[in-house]
PLY file of the C-alpha trace (Angstrom):
ply
format ascii 1.0
element vertex 320
property float x
property float y
property float z
element edge 319
property int vertex1
property int vertex2
end_header
118.42 113.59 116.07
119.35 115.44 112.87
118.16 114.61 109.38
120.12 115.51 106.25
117.97 118.48 105.27
118.21 119.99 108.75
121.94 119.31 109.02
122.74 121.01 105.71
119.97 123.62 105.77
118.21 122.35 102.65
114.70 123.79 102.32
113.82 122.60 98.81
112.07 119.24 98.24
114.54 116.38 97.90
114.45 113.06 96.02
116.79 111.28 98.43
115.88 109.53 101.67
116.20 112.18 104.39
117.92 109.94 106.94
119.11 110.80 110.42
122.83 111.27 109.88
124.11 110.02 113.25
122.38 106.62 113.35
121.02 103.82 111.21
117.47 104.21 109.93
114.88 101.43 109.65
114.72 101.38 105.87
116.39 98.96 103.46
117.52 98.97 99.85
115.28 96.38 98.20
116.26 94.83 94.83
112.55 94.53 93.96
112.17 98.28 94.50
115.09 98.89 92.16
113.48 96.72 89.45
110.23 98.65 89.92
112.11 101.96 89.64
113.65 100.76 86.38
110.20 99.83 85.03
108.94 103.29 86.02
111.64 104.89 83.86
114.19 105.89 86.49
117.68 106.15 85.02
119.12 105.33 88.43
116.86 102.28 88.57
118.07 101.26 85.12
121.74 101.59 86.07
121.32 99.80 89.40
119.32 96.98 87.83
122.05 96.46 85.23
124.64 96.25 88.02
122.58 93.64 89.86
122.12 91.57 86.69
125.77 91.76 85.69
126.89 90.69 89.14
124.60 87.70 89.50
125.19 86.55 85.91
128.89 86.54 86.79
128.24 84.49 89.94
126.03 82.05 88.03
128.75 81.51 85.44
131.24 80.68 88.18
128.76 78.40 89.97
128.10 76.42 86.79
131.73 76.18 85.72
133.45 72.76 86.00
136.71 74.43 87.03
137.80 74.81 90.66
139.61 78.06 89.84
136.31 79.61 88.74
134.69 78.42 91.95
137.39 80.17 93.97
136.84 83.40 92.02
133.08 83.16 92.51
133.37 82.61 96.25
135.84 85.49 96.61
133.47 87.78 94.71
130.81 87.16 97.35
133.17 88.24 100.13
133.02 91.98 99.42
129.77 92.70 101.20
131.02 94.76 104.10
128.23 97.04 105.20
128.16 100.48 103.60
127.35 102.41 106.76
127.53 105.61 104.72
123.91 105.15 103.61
122.76 105.26 107.27
120.27 102.48 106.47
119.89 99.28 108.47
119.29 97.90 111.93
122.34 98.70 114.07
121.19 100.15 117.38
124.36 102.17 118.00
125.78 104.27 115.20
126.12 103.20 111.58
128.81 100.53 111.75
126.65 97.39 111.84
127.56 93.79 111.17
127.22 93.72 107.37
127.59 90.60 105.24
131.34 90.10 105.08
133.83 87.33 104.23
132.39 84.54 106.36
128.85 85.15 105.17
130.06 85.38 101.57
131.44 81.87 101.93
128.12 80.68 103.36
126.20 82.23 100.47
128.55 80.60 97.95
128.19 77.18 99.56
124.40 77.43 99.64
124.15 78.58 96.02
126.69 76.02 94.83
124.65 73.17 96.28
121.31 74.55 95.09
119.98 72.74 91.98
118.00 75.84 91.01
121.30 77.48 90.01
122.41 74.46 88.01
119.40 73.99 85.70
120.03 74.35 81.96
118.08 77.59 82.40
118.69 78.76 85.96
115.61 79.39 88.08
117.45 81.06 90.97
119.09 83.84 88.97
118.66 87.22 90.67
120.08 88.83 93.80
116.58 89.20 95.25
116.15 85.40 95.12
118.93 84.82 97.67
116.88 85.42 100.87
114.23 82.97 99.65
116.74 80.10 99.66
119.75 80.97 101.86
119.40 80.80 105.64
120.17 83.88 107.76
119.85 86.33 104.87
117.41 88.88 106.24
116.34 92.31 105.02
119.36 93.99 106.63
121.91 91.75 104.92
120.02 91.82 101.61
120.15 95.62 101.79
123.90 95.53 102.51
124.53 93.20 99.57
122.42 95.29 97.21
124.01 98.58 98.30
127.49 97.22 97.70
126.64 95.96 94.19
124.88 99.21 93.14
127.50 101.43 94.78
128.32 103.21 91.49
124.67 104.16 91.05
124.48 105.51 94.59
127.63 107.58 94.03
126.28 108.97 90.75
123.00 109.83 92.45
124.76 111.46 95.41
126.96 113.60 93.19
123.92 114.63 91.13
122.24 115.67 94.38
125.33 117.67 95.35
124.89 119.66 92.15
121.14 120.03 92.69
121.59 121.04 96.34
124.88 122.99 96.71
124.34 123.08 100.48
125.61 119.48 100.59
129.16 120.68 99.96
128.92 124.32 101.05
128.50 123.76 104.80
131.68 121.69 105.21
134.36 120.17 102.96
133.54 116.97 101.12
134.84 113.70 102.57
136.77 111.05 100.67
135.54 107.47 100.83
137.96 104.70 99.89
136.31 101.37 99.22
135.79 98.74 96.55
133.04 98.75 93.96
131.57 96.35 91.41
132.78 97.37 87.93
130.17 96.14 85.43
132.44 96.67 82.41
135.19 94.49 83.90
132.92 92.16 85.90
135.25 92.59 88.85
135.64 94.38 92.18
138.01 97.34 91.94
139.31 99.88 94.44
137.92 103.39 94.22
137.96 106.76 95.97
134.98 109.11 95.77
134.06 112.54 97.12
130.87 112.63 99.19
129.15 115.03 101.58
130.32 114.73 105.18
127.88 114.35 108.07
128.52 113.35 111.68
132.19 112.92 110.81
131.58 110.34 108.06
131.04 110.35 104.29
127.34 110.35 103.41
125.97 108.26 100.54
122.49 109.33 99.44
119.82 106.84 98.37
116.88 107.50 95.99
113.53 107.32 97.73
112.23 104.77 95.24
115.03 102.30 96.11
113.96 101.75 99.72
111.43 99.64 101.55
110.60 98.88 105.19
111.01 95.18 104.35
112.28 93.02 101.51
109.57 92.00 99.05
111.04 88.55 98.37
110.30 86.75 101.65
111.09 83.06 102.13
108.09 82.57 104.43
105.60 84.28 102.16
107.00 82.45 99.13
106.34 79.10 100.81
102.97 80.07 102.27
101.42 81.65 99.18
102.66 80.62 95.71
104.55 77.43 96.55
101.92 75.74 98.73
99.22 76.90 96.29
101.06 75.13 93.48
101.47 72.01 95.62
97.74 72.09 96.39
96.95 72.21 92.66
98.74 68.90 92.11
96.29 66.86 94.19
92.59 67.62 93.82
89.42 65.77 94.62
85.78 66.05 93.60
83.28 66.65 96.40
79.49 66.91 96.37
78.01 70.24 97.37
74.29 69.92 97.02
73.70 68.88 93.43
77.04 70.20 92.26
80.34 68.40 91.89
83.10 70.72 93.08
86.82 70.24 92.47
89.02 71.35 95.34
92.50 70.65 96.72
92.70 67.49 98.79
94.63 69.29 101.52
94.34 72.77 102.97
97.55 74.74 103.42
97.21 74.22 107.17
97.14 70.46 106.59
100.07 70.57 104.16
102.22 72.34 106.74
101.82 69.38 109.11
103.50 67.11 106.53
107.23 66.98 107.23
108.40 67.49 103.65
106.46 70.76 103.50
107.76 72.09 106.82
108.52 75.81 106.95
112.09 76.38 105.85
114.29 77.31 102.96
115.06 73.64 102.28
111.39 73.10 101.45
111.51 76.12 99.14
114.48 74.64 97.28
113.29 71.03 97.04
109.72 71.79 96.00
110.56 74.64 93.61
113.08 72.39 91.84
110.69 69.41 91.74
107.80 71.40 90.29
110.03 73.00 87.66
111.65 69.67 86.74
108.40 67.69 86.58
106.00 70.22 85.10
108.09 73.13 83.86
106.29 75.57 86.17
108.54 78.41 87.37
106.90 79.27 90.69
109.81 81.50 91.72
109.81 83.49 88.49
106.09 84.18 88.75
106.46 85.24 92.39
109.38 87.53 91.56
107.48 89.20 88.70
104.36 89.70 90.82
106.40 91.40 93.54
108.05 93.79 91.11
104.78 94.66 89.37
102.88 95.23 92.62
105.58 97.27 94.38
104.79 100.92 95.01
107.39 103.38 96.33
106.88 104.37 99.94
104.81 107.51 100.47
106.22 110.52 102.28
104.10 109.56 105.29
105.53 106.03 105.29
109.08 107.31 104.94
108.58 109.70 107.86
107.13 106.93 110.00
110.03 104.52 109.49
112.65 107.26 109.75
111.22 108.25 113.14
111.76 104.76 114.56
115.08 103.87 116.16
116.72 100.47 115.62
116.33 98.26 118.69
119.01 95.70 118.06
122.61 95.47 117.00
124.11 92.60 115.08
122.36 89.70 113.42
0 1
1 2
2 3
3 4
4 5
5 6
6 7
7 8
8 9
9 10
10 11
11 12
12 13
13 14
14 15
15 16
16 17
17 18
18 19
19 20
20 21
21 22
22 23
23 24
24 25
25 26
26 27
27 28
28 29
29 30
30 31
31 32
32 33
33 34
34 35
35 36
36 37
37 38
38 39
39 40
40 41
41 42
42 43
43 44
44 45
45 46
46 47
47 48
48 49
49 50
50 51
51 52
52 53
53 54
54 55
55 56
56 57
57 58
58 59
59 60
60 61
61 62
62 63
63 64
64 65
65 66
66 67
67 68
68 69
69 70
70 71
71 72
72 73
73 74
74 75
75 76
76 77
77 78
78 79
79 80
80 81
81 82
82 83
83 84
84 85
85 86
86 87
87 88
88 89
89 90
90 91
91 92
92 93
93 94
94 95
95 96
96 97
97 98
98 99
99 100
100 101
101 102
102 103
103 104
104 105
105 106
106 107
107 108
108 109
109 110
110 111
111 112
112 113
113 114
114 115
115 116
116 117
117 118
118 119
119 120
120 121
121 122
122 123
123 124
124 125
125 126
126 127
127 128
128 129
129 130
130 131
131 132
132 133
133 134
134 135
135 136
136 137
137 138
138 139
139 140
140 141
141 142
142 143
143 144
144 145
145 146
146 147
147 148
148 149
149 150
150 151
151 152
152 153
153 154
154 155
155 156
156 157
157 158
158 159
159 160
160 161
161 162
162 163
163 164
164 165
165 166
166 167
167 168
168 169
169 170
170 171
171 172
172 173
173 174
174 175
175 176
176 177
177 178
178 179
179 180
180 181
181 182
182 183
183 184
184 185
185 186
186 187
187 188
188 189
189 190
190 191
191 192
192 193
193 194
194 195
195 196
196 197
197 198
198 199
199 200
200 201
201 202
202 203
203 204
204 205
205 206
206 207
207 208
208 209
209 210
210 211
211 212
212 213
213 214
214 215
215 216
216 217
217 218
218 219
219 220
220 221
221 222
222 223
223 224
224 225
225 226
226 227
227 228
228 229
229 230
230 231
231 232
232 233
233 234
234 235
235 236
236 237
237 238
238 239
239 240
240 241
241 242
242 243
243 244
244 245
245 246
246 247
247 248
248 249
249 250
250 251
251 252
252 253
253 254
254 255
255 256
256 257
257 258
258 259
259 260
260 261
261 262
262 263
263 264
264 265
265 266
266 267
267 268
268 269
269 270
270 271
271 272
272 273
273 274
274 275
275 276
276 277
277 278
278 279
279 280
280 281
281 282
282 283
283 284
284 285
285 286
286 287
287 288
288 289
289 290
290 291
291 292
292 293
293 294
294 295
295 296
296 297
297 298
298 299
299 300
300 301
301 302
302 303
303 304
304 305
305 306
306 307
307 308
308 309
309 310
310 311
311 312
312 313
313 314
314 315
315 316
316 317
317 318
318 319
């Protein structure tokens, strides 16, 4: 198995993920990592974050519009998430042409967001790309990575071409390859066709990814969101006073284990939606926003040792 630096004979340190060029690698582009990169001062993080914000603001506007024509445009805009196998990131066991999140899944995402009251509040609660896996079924780390890569495609191209200038070996060993695809144009708030020159590896164009964009998981997890901040907030709504020796102690009436036996708090994205909306409506508490911020603040880029570990592992499954 050949990594980029070995394939192109690059001996200098690199700031891109040194993926195996002939297969997918068990790392994922995480929107929370991109936000953290922006906060750390990365210009690539800043550009990618702006692309993510522009895209989801556009989708929110279409979701909240009263016009059917806008709904059609919004749904169509979510149908461009064909996997960018050129990054060599993801979970396909054979090669780099995995399932991706394409037209059918785009329609599913639209339908789920359209019916979600968190998108329809006067001030939307569900308002970032990284929120999607918390509330939409079947959106895992692989699909979230595909979606994110497609939206921040311009940033990845800019980064790759900067790396080609920093490491001339990337275009000296063999001619560059042309990639024809569509990209999200932030200035026009639309998908447009494009053609870009990229390094070629294993017979395919190669799109490089900054190390600080990747994660071995996605920080915004629907299960963790329910288990930690959401159930904690639900616990805080019902407290009792108990005697402990001579002291009166206030504690939640129910443990989290007990809450999970109550049907309306069953594990699932529906519970996340219903309870997040109820708490925000009744008490103005934005549980999702606090969770999102905590994830971005706490995120640390993967170390070189972590990157090497996950790059050494081969995907074991293909498809979703």
